[in-house]
C-alpha positions in Angstrom: -55.4 -93.0 78.9 -56.9 -92.4 75.9 -57.2 -88.7 76.9 -53.8 -88.7 78.3 -52.4 -90.5 74.8 -54.6 -88.3 73.0 -52.6 -85.0 75.0 -49.4 -86.6 74.5 -50.2 -87.5 71.0 -51.5 -83.8 69.8 -48.2 -81.8 72.0 -45.8 -84.0 69.9 -47.4 -83.5 66.5 -47.7 -79.5 67.9 -43.8 -79.8 69.2 -43.1 -81.2 65.4 -44.7 -78.9 63.4 -42.9 -75.5 63.0 -45.4 -72.6 62.5 -44.9 -70.6 59.2 -43.7 -66.9 59.8 -46.6 -64.1 58.6 -46.3 -63.3 55.3 -44.1 -60.2 54.9 -45.2 -57.6 52.2 -42.6 -57.3 49.6 -40.6 -54.2 50.5 -41.8 -51.2 49.6 -40.2 -49.3 46.3 -37.4 -47.1 48.1 -38.1 -43.5 46.7 -35.8 -42.3 43.8 -33.3 -40.4 44.8 -31.6 -37.8 42.3 -28.5 -36.7 42.5 -27.6 -33.1 42.6 -26.5 -31.7 39.1 -22.9 -31.2 38.3 -22.7 -28.2 35.9 -19.1 -28.2 34.8 -17.0 -25.3 33.1 -17.3 -25.1 29.7 -14.7 -26.5 27.6 -12.7 -23.9 25.4 -12.0 -25.6 22.3 -8.6 -26.6 21.5 -6.7 -24.0 19.0 -6.0 -25.5 15.7 -3.5 -24.8 13.6 -4.2 -22.4 10.2 -4.0 -25.5 8.0 -6.4 -27.7 10.3 -9.2 -24.5 10.4 -9.1 -24.9 6.3 -12.5 -26.9 5.1 -12.1 -26.2 1.6 -8.5 -26.4 -1.3 -9.4 -22.8 -1.5 -8.9 -21.5 1.8 -5.6 -23.5 2.0 -4.9 -21.9 -1.4 -5.5 -18.7 -0.1 -3.5 -19.4 3.3 -0.4 -20.4 1.4 -1.0 -17.7 -1.1 -0.9 -14.6 1.3 2.6 -16.8 3.2 4.2 -15.4 -0.7 2.4 -12.6 -1.0 5.8 -10.5 -0.9 8.5 -13.3 -2.0 9.8 -11.3 -5.3 12.0 -11.9 -8.1 14.7 -9.2 -7.8 16.6 -8.2 -10.9 19.9 -6.5 -11.3 20.3 -3.0 -12.8 19.2 -2.6 -17.0 19.2 -7.0 -16.7 16.4 -9.8 -17.3 18.2 -12.1 -16.3 17.4 -14.1 -13.1 20.3 -14.4 -10.7 20.8 -17.2 -9.2 20.2 -16.7 -6.0 16.4 -15.5 -7.0 15.9 -19.1 -7.4 14.6 -19.8 -4.6 11.8 -17.3 -4.4 10.4 -18.6 -8.0 10.6 -22.3 -6.6 8.4 -21.6 -3.7 5.7 -19.7 -6.2 5.9 -22.6 -8.7 5.4 -25.0 -5.9 2.1 -23.7 -5.3 1.1 -23.1 -8.4 1.9 -26.8 -9.4 -0.1 -27.7 -6.2 -3.3 -26.2 -7.3 -4.2 -27.0 -11.0 -6.9 -23.7 -10.3 -4.7 -21.6 -9.7 -3.5 -18.2 -12.3 -0.8 -16.6 -11.7 0.2 -12.7 -13.1 3.4 -12.0 -13.6 4.6 -8.6 -13.0 7.0 -6.6 -15.0 8.4 -3.6 -12.6 11.4 -1.2 -13.1 13.0 1.7 -11.1 12.4 5.3 -12.0 15.3 5.9 -14.3 14.8 5.3 -18.1 11.8 6.3 -20.4 8.1 5.2 -20.5 8.5 3.0 -23.5 12.1 1.7 -22.5 10.8 0.6 -18.7 7.9 -0.9 -19.8 9.6 -3.2 -22.5 12.6 -4.3 -19.7 9.5 -5.3 -17.2 8.1 -7.5 -19.8 11.2 -9.2 -20.7 11.6 -9.8 -16.8 8.3 -11.1 -17.0 8.5 -13.4 -19.5 12.0 -14.5 -18.4 10.1 -15.8 -14.9 7.0 -17.1 -17.2 9.8 -19.0 -18.9 11.6 -20.2 -15.6 8.4 -21.0 -14.2 7.3 -23.3 -17.2 10.5 -25.3 -16.6 9.6 -26.1 -13.4 6.6 -27.7 -14.3 3.9 -24.9 -14.6 1.7 -24.9 -17.5 2.5 -21.9 -19.9 -1.5 -21.5 -20.2 -1.6 -20.7 -16.8 0.6 -17.5 -16.7 0.3 -14.7 -17.7 2.6 -12.2 -18.1 2.4 -8.1 -18.2 4.9 -5.1 -17.3 3.8 -1.8 -15.3 7.5 -0.2 -15.9 8.3 2.3 -13.5 4.4 3.0 -12.7 4.2 0.8 -9.5 7.3 1.7 -7.5 7.8 0.0 -3.9 10.0 2.4 -2.8 9.8 5.9 -3.4 13.1 7.4 -2.8 15.8 8.2 -5.0 18.4 6.3 -4.3 20.1 2.8 -5.1 18.8 1.0 -2.3 15.1 1.9 -3.1 15.8 1.4 -6.9 17.0 -2.1 -6.1 13.9 -2.8 -4.2 12.1 -1.4 -7.7 13.5 -3.8 -10.0 11.1 -6.8 -9.8 8.9 -8.9 -10.8 5.9 -9.5 -8.5 3.0 -12.7 -8.5 -0.6 -12.1 -8.2 -1.9 -15.7 -7.8 -5.7 -16.1 -8.0 -8.4 -18.9 -7.8 -10.0 -19.4 -11.5 
């Protein structure tokens, strides 16, 4: 009986005990899978406005000056008086010169082909001086304005009619960065 009791005891102990599962190896590291490279089309830079492209005050000045390149002040025949319809052209140039302290402007008086050389040089000078005075009244320092005359030496139009002569009676602006 003793044997039976020992057997029962051993079988009951064996029935109550659990066996641990065999140790498992850690999972093997999966090989790194690289995603295929996707080549995107090159992005085109957005078109910038002319002012946004400018990097320096000089470049901005040049762009503004170029927009005013053909803006002149025109005069009646044999006169150095600035007509009120010409004030907008003067205002545009005065705004440019006032905005940039490094600006220097040469106002060039011109005449049509009629009249003698000396007379036209004097009339062109009076026209240039009238424009210089008006720019000074608009706030441009006189030290930055130079008035010269070309008389009839630089015609804009070459026909011998009033429509051409009207284009020659003018003051041109030559702005430069000093």
